[in-house]
C-alpha positions in Angstrom: 21.1 3.9 31.6 21.2 5.3 35.2 23.8 2.2 35.8 26.3 3.7 32.9 25.5 7.2 34.4 27.1 5.8 37.7 29.8 4.4 36.1 30.6 7.4 34.1 30.4 9.7 37.4 33.1 7.7 39.0 35.1 8.7 36.4 34.3 12.6 36.9 31.9 12.8 34.3 28.6 14.9 35.1 25.6 15.5 33.6 25.4 17.7 30.4 29.1 16.9 29.7 30.6 15.5 26.6 32.2 12.0 26.7 35.8 11.6 26.4 39.2 13.2 27.9 38.4 16.6 26.2 34.7 16.5 26.9 34.2 16.7 23.0 32.1 13.3 22.6 28.2 13.3 22.5 26.6 14.4 25.6 23.4 12.5 24.8 23.2 8.7 24.6 22.3 7.2 21.4 18.4 5.4 21.3 17.9 3.1 19.1 14.7 2.9 17.6 12.2 -0.2 17.4 13.3 -3.1 15.6 11.4 -6.0 15.0 14.2 -8.2 12.5 17.5 -9.6 12.9 19.5 -7.6 10.4 22.0 -5.2 10.9 22.3 -1.5 11.0 22.8 -0.2 7.5 21.8 -3.4 5.9 21.1 -3.5 2.5 17.6 -5.4 1.8 18.3 -5.5 -2.1 21.6 -7.3 -1.8 20.7 -11.0 -1.9 19.0 -10.0 -5.3 21.9 -7.7 -6.6 25.1 -9.5 -5.5 26.0 -12.4 -7.8 28.2 -14.1 -5.3 28.0 -17.3 -6.9 29.4 -16.1 -10.3 32.1 -14.2 -8.7 33.2 -17.1 -7.0 32.9 -19.3 -10.3 35.5 -16.8 -12.1 37.8 -16.3 -8.9 37.9 -20.1 -8.3 38.9 -20.1 -12.6 41.2 -17.6 -12.1 43.4 -19.5 -9.4 43.8 -22.3 -12.1 47.0 -21.5 -14.3 46.9 -23.0 -17.3 50.3 -23.6 -19.6 50.6 -25.0 -23.0 54.5 -26.4 -23.7 55.8 -26.3 -27.1 55.2 -29.8 -27.4 51.6 -29.3 -27.2 51.0 -30.7 -23.8 48.9 -29.3 -21.6 49.8 -28.7 -17.8 47.7 -27.0 -15.4 48.7 -25.5 -11.7 46.8 -23.7 -8.6 48.0 -20.7 -7.6 49.3 -20.0 -4.1 50.0 -17.4 -1.5 49.9 -13.9 -2.5 49.0 -14.7 -6.3 45.9 -16.8 -5.7 42.9 -15.0 -5.8 40.6 -14.9 -2.9 37.5 -16.7 -2.8 34.6 -15.0 -0.9 30.9 -15.0 -0.6 30.7 -11.7 1.0 30.9 -8.0 -0.6 34.5 -7.3 0.6 37.7 -8.6 0.4 38.8 -10.2 4.2 42.9 -10.7 2.8 42.4 -6.7 2.2 40.4 -6.0 5.8 43.3 -7.8 7.7 45.8 -5.7 6.0 44.2 -2.6 6.5 43.8 -3.4 10.1 47.4 -4.6 10.5 48.6 -1.1 9.0 46.4 0.5 11.5 47.6 -1.3 14.5 51.1 -0.4 13.5 50.6 3.5 13.3 49.1 3.1 16.7 45.1 4.1 15.4 42.6 2.4 17.4 41.4 -0.9 15.4 37.7 -2.7 16.4 37.2 -6.1 15.5 33.7 -5.9 13.8 33.2 -2.1 13.1 35.2 0.1 10.9 35.5 3.7 12.6 34.7 6.3 9.8 34.0 9.2 11.4 34.1 10.7 15.6 30.8 12.4 17.0 31.4 16.0 18.6 29.1 17.3 21.6 27.2 19.7 19.1 26.2 16.9 16.8 29.0 17.2 14.1 30.8 14.7 12.9 34.7 14.5 12.3 36.0 12.2 9.0 38.6 10.0 10.2 41.4 10.6 7.2 43.1 7.3 8.1 40.0 5.3 8.3 39.5 2.3 6.1 37.1 2.7 3.2 34.8 0.3 1.9 35.8 0.5 -1.8 39.1 -0.5 -0.5 38.4 -3.8 0.5 35.6 -4.3 -1.9 35.8 -6.9 -4.3 35.2 -6.6 -7.9 31.6 -6.8 -9.1 30.3 -9.0 -11.8 28.8 -7.4 -14.7 25.3 -9.1 -15.4 23.9 -8.8 -18.8 20.2 -8.1 -19.7 18.0 -10.1 -21.9 18.6 -7.7 -24.7 22.6 -7.9 -24.3 22.5 -11.7 -24.1 19.9 -12.0 -27.1 22.5 -9.8 -28.8 25.5 -11.8 -27.8 24.2 -15.0 -29.0 23.4 -13.8 -32.5 19.8 -13.4 -31.9 19.3 -17.5 -31.6 17.4 -18.8 -28.7 17.0 -21.8 -26.9 14.4 -23.2 -28.9 15.7 -24.6 -32.0 12.7 -24.6 -33.8 12.8 -20.8 -34.2 15.9 -21.4 -36.0 14.3 -22.5 -38.6 11.3 -20.5 -39.0 9.1 -22.5 -36.5 7.3 -20.0 -34.5 4.5 -21.9 -32.9 1.9 -19.9 -34.0 -1.0 -22.7 -33.9 0.1 -22.9 -29.8 -0.1 -19.3 -29.3 -3.1 -19.0 -31.0 -4.7 -21.6 -28.7 -3.3 -19.9 -25.8 -4.6 -16.5 -26.8 -8.4 -18.0 -27.4 -8.1 -19.7 -24.2 -7.0 -16.5 -22.7 -9.8 -14.4 -24.1 -12.7 -17.0 -23.2 -11.5 -17.0 -19.5 -11.6 -13.4 -19.7 -15.2 -12.9 -21.1 -16.2 -15.3 -18.1 -14.4 -13.4 -15.5 -15.8 -10.5 -17.2 -19.7 -11.8 -17.1 -19.1 -13.4 -13.6 -18.5 -9.5 -12.6 -21.4 -8.4 -14.6 -23.6 -10.5 -13.1 -22.1 -9.7 -9.4 -22.6 -6.0 -10.1 -26.2 -6.4 -11.4 -27.3 -8.3 -7.9 -25.6 -5.6 -6.2 -27.3 -3.1 -8.0 -30.9 -4.8 -7.7 -30.2 -5.6 -3.7 -29.2 -1.5 -3.2 -32.6 -0.8 -5.2 -34.6 -2.9 -2.9 -33.1 -1.8 0.1 -33.7 2.0 -1.0 -37.3 0.9 -1.9 -37.8 -0.4 1.6 -36.3 2.5 3.4 -38.6 5.1 1.3 -41.8 2.8 2.2 -40.7 3.4 5.8 -40.1 6.7 5.5 -43.7 7.2 3.9 -45.3 5.7 6.7 -43.4 7.4 9.6 -44.6 10.4 7.8 -48.4 9.3 7.6 -48.0 7.9 11.0 -46.9 11.9 12.7 -49.4 14.0 10.6 -52.5 14.8 12.1 -55.9 13.1 11.7 -58.3 15.4 9.3 -61.8 15.8 11.0 -64.7 14.3 8.8 -68.0 16.1 9.1 -71.0 14.8 11.0 -73.5 13.3 8.3 -76.3 13.6 11.4 -75.9 17.1 11.5 -76.0 17.8 7.4 -79.3 15.9 7.6 -81.0 17.8 10.3 -80.1 21.2 8.7 -81.7 20.0 5.5 -85.0 18.7 7.4 -85.3 22.1 9.1 -84.9 24.1 6.0 -88.1 23.1 4.2 -89.9 23.6 7.5 -88.9 27.3 7.6 -90.1 27.5 3.8 -93.7 26.3 5.1 -93.3 28.5 7.6 -92.5 31.4 5.5 -95.6 30.4 2.7 -98.1 29.9 5.4 -98.7 33.8 6.0 -99.2 34.3 2.3 -101.9 31.7 1.9 -103.8 33.0 4.8 -104.0 36.5 3.7 -105.3 35.4 0.2 -107.7 33.5 1.6 -109.0 36.6 3.8 -109.3 38.5 0.4 -111.0 35.9 -1.2 -113.7 35.7 1.4 -113.9 39.4 1.2 -114.6 39.4 -2.0 -117.6 36.9 -1.7 -119.5 39.0 1.0 -119.0 42.1 -1.2 -120.6 40.2 -4.5 -123.7 38.9 -1.8 -124.8 42.4 -0.5 
């Protein structure tokens, strides 16, 4: 890009100006995006499927043959020559019409290109100025071939098919029934395999879930503090201390009773 700027600078171009004699062209360069194929700009990907060039070439070649039937019944054939001959081309445009259009443009003094068709001129503001004398694609396009659909072809053939037995009512019902049964059995096998696979996945998920729950429970138990158990020796000691206290409490009562009995005996003796 720097090299191009230097070359343009030699001819008086400055940064920010448009191209051309009157500086009405584009001021910024055209930058191509990433491209990973060999197709040209504006290529139609579906052209190879929609363009039935072999049918068109066959029709064009057949039209070049001139068949004449004379009065005595003899048939003579001749091939068209020169301008009368139909052009046979595998492309989507007529090379003959394109050559004529370019010759007319050259005679009028307009700019011509070998591999491109100039349709418009880009301005500095980003707009386009259409060229009224440009070569239109519709003018050089070849005649398209109308392709019949399956329904139209079936109707054109009077409802007949390539299977001759179907014309007499033979519809291969037995073969179709066997194919249907085979497809049904295959579908059942696939469904059973899919069901068994889903069951295995569910069992594995359940096993994994149970394992995780068990590990979580063990972790929770490990994190909880241990519970303090009461000392059995202290309980036994406490139980032994209680009867001793009861015995000590009963001892003064018995001594008092003995003293009273002894005092009564002494009084009786007197």
